[in-house]
C-alpha positions in Angstrom: 4.8 1.9 2.9 7.0 4.8 1.9 7.5 7.1 4.8 9.1 10.9 4.7 8.3 12.4 8.0 5.0 10.7 8.2 5.4 10.4 12.3 2.3 11.7 13.2 0.4 8.5 11.5 2.5 5.8 10.9 2.2 3.4 14.1 -1.5 3.1 13.6 -0.7 3.1 9.6 1.2 0.1 10.6 -1.2 -1.4 13.1 -4.3 -2.0 10.2 -1.2 -3.8 8.0 -0.2 -6.4 10.5 -4.4 -6.8 11.7 -5.0 -8.0 8.3 -7.0 -10.9 8.8 -4.9 -12.6 5.8 -2.1 -11.8 8.1 0.7 -9.9 5.2 4.0 -11.6 5.2 5.7 -8.7 4.9 5.4 -4.9 5.9 8.0 -2.9 4.6 8.1 0.3 6.0 11.1 2.8 3.6 12.4 5.9 5.5 12.7 8.4 2.7 15.5 10.7 5.1 12.6 11.5 7.0 14.1 13.9 9.8 11.5 13.0 12.4 10.9 9.6 14.5 9.1 7.8 11.5 12.5 5.2 12.0 12.0 5.0 15.8 8.3 4.2 15.2 9.1 2.0 12.9 12.1 0.9 15.2 9.3 0.3 18.2 6.8 -2.0 16.4 9.8 -4.0 14.8 10.3 -5.4 18.5 6.7 -6.7 18.3 6.6 -8.3 15.5 9.4 -9.9 12.3 7.0 -9.4 9.9 7.7 -5.5 9.9 11.0 -4.1 8.5 12.5 -0.5 7.4 14.5 0.4 5.0 16.1 3.7 5.2 17.0 5.5 2.1 18.4 9.1 1.6 15.3 11.3 0.0 14.8 10.2 -3.1 10.7 10.7 -3.4 7.5 8.8 -2.9 7.9 6.2 -6.4 12.1 5.4 -5.2 10.3 4.5 -2.0 8.1 2.1 -3.5 11.1 1.0 -5.9 13.1 -0.1 -3.0 10.6 -1.9 -1.2 9.2 -3.8 -4.2 13.4 -4.8 -4.7 12.9 -5.9 -1.0 9.5 -7.6 -0.7 9.2 -11.1 -1.4 5.6 -13.1 -2.9 3.6 -12.8 -5.1 1.1 -9.6 -4.4 1.8 -6.2 -4.2 0.0 -3.7 -1.6 1.2 -0.3 -1.4 -0.1 1.6 1.6 0.4 5.3 2.3 2.5 6.2 5.8 -0.6 8.1 6.8 -3.8 5.9 5.2 -5.1 2.9 7.3 -6.8 -0.3 6.0 -9.9 -2.4 7.1 -9.3 -5.7 8.8 -10.3 -7.4 5.3 -8.6 -5.4 3.3 -6.2 -8.0 1.9 -7.8 -11.5 2.5 -11.1 -10.7 0.2 -8.6 -8.8 -2.4 -6.3 -11.7 -2.4 -9.5 -14.0 -2.9 -10.4 -11.7 -5.3 -7.2 -11.9 -7.5 -6.9 -15.7 -7.4 -10.6 -15.8 -8.5 -9.7 -13.8 -11.7 -6.7 -15.9 -12.6 -3.0 -15.0 -13.4 -4.1 -12.2 -16.1 -5.3 -10.5 -13.7 -2.6 -7.4 -12.7 -4.7 -5.2 -10.4 -7.6 -5.2 -8.1 -9.3 -2.3 -6.0 -11.2 -1.7 -3.6 -14.1 1.3 -2.5 -12.5 3.6 0.0 -13.6 6.0 2.6 -11.6 8.8 3.3 -11.7 10.0 7.2 -10.6 13.5 9.6 -7.4 12.1 12.1 -10.5 11.7 14.6 -11.6 8.4 11.9 -15.0 10.9 11.6 -15.9 9.9 7.8 -15.2 12.9 5.3 -16.3 10.9 2.0 -16.8 8.0 0.2 -15.8 6.3 -2.9 -19.1 5.6 -5.6 -19.7 2.2 -5.7 -17.1 1.4 -9.1 -17.9 -2.0 -10.2 -15.3 -2.4 -13.0 -13.9 -4.8 -14.2 -12.0 -7.1 -17.4 -9.8 -5.0 -19.2 -9.9 -1.5 -17.6 -7.3 0.6 -18.7 -9.8 3.2 -21.3 -12.0 3.4 -18.1 -9.5 3.9 -15.8 -7.8 6.9 -17.9 -11.3 8.8 -17.2 -11.5 8.8 -13.5 -9.9 7.0 -11.4 -11.4 4.4 -9.7 -9.2 3.6 -7.8 -8.9 6.6 -5.7 -6.0 6.7 -4.3 -2.7 4.5 -4.2 -2.7 2.3 -0.5 -6.4 0.8 -2.3 -5.4 -2.0 -5.6 -3.3 -4.9 -4.4 -1.0 -5.7 -7.6 0.2 -8.7 -9.3 4.3 -8.6 -8.7 4.6 -9.5 -12.2 2.3 -7.7 -13.8 4.4 -4.7 -11.7 7.2 -5.9 -13.1 6.5 -6.2 -16.9 6.0 -2.4 -16.6 9.2 -1.3 -14.6 8.1 -0.2 -11.6 7.3 2.7 -10.3 8.5 6.4 -13.0 11.3 7.9 -9.6 11.4 11.0 -12.5 7.8 11.6 -11.2 
């Protein structure tokens, strides 16, 4: 979870990651030079769950924060989560099952998404995409993943690509 001045929504975001039916091995929050209570929120929640860890760094942008989390993480899969997003409780369970079902050549699985306002009211829903296989050309035409909190990546696929481009 890259977090820059994310105090407003961060607790709900972290709680949604920790409440997965397939428990996350780690939830890493990278405080990217925040000047608000971002670090204090993570510190408070860390006391209740050893899977949660805070990484602090000077502000370098979201890509640099994601790369810092990847470098500090362990495990076969990576699930990015933006600091103002929440996951459905079964997201990781369903995506990990699908990734394993598809085999080691699969580098990414995705899910549909719902856009909500701060009160939880639904504003928009993704189309019911069913894109499978070698999907690069389709992804170049339309972003069926929707946003950065949607995909689950195989760690090796991210490593093969060199992580996120911090110059962007």
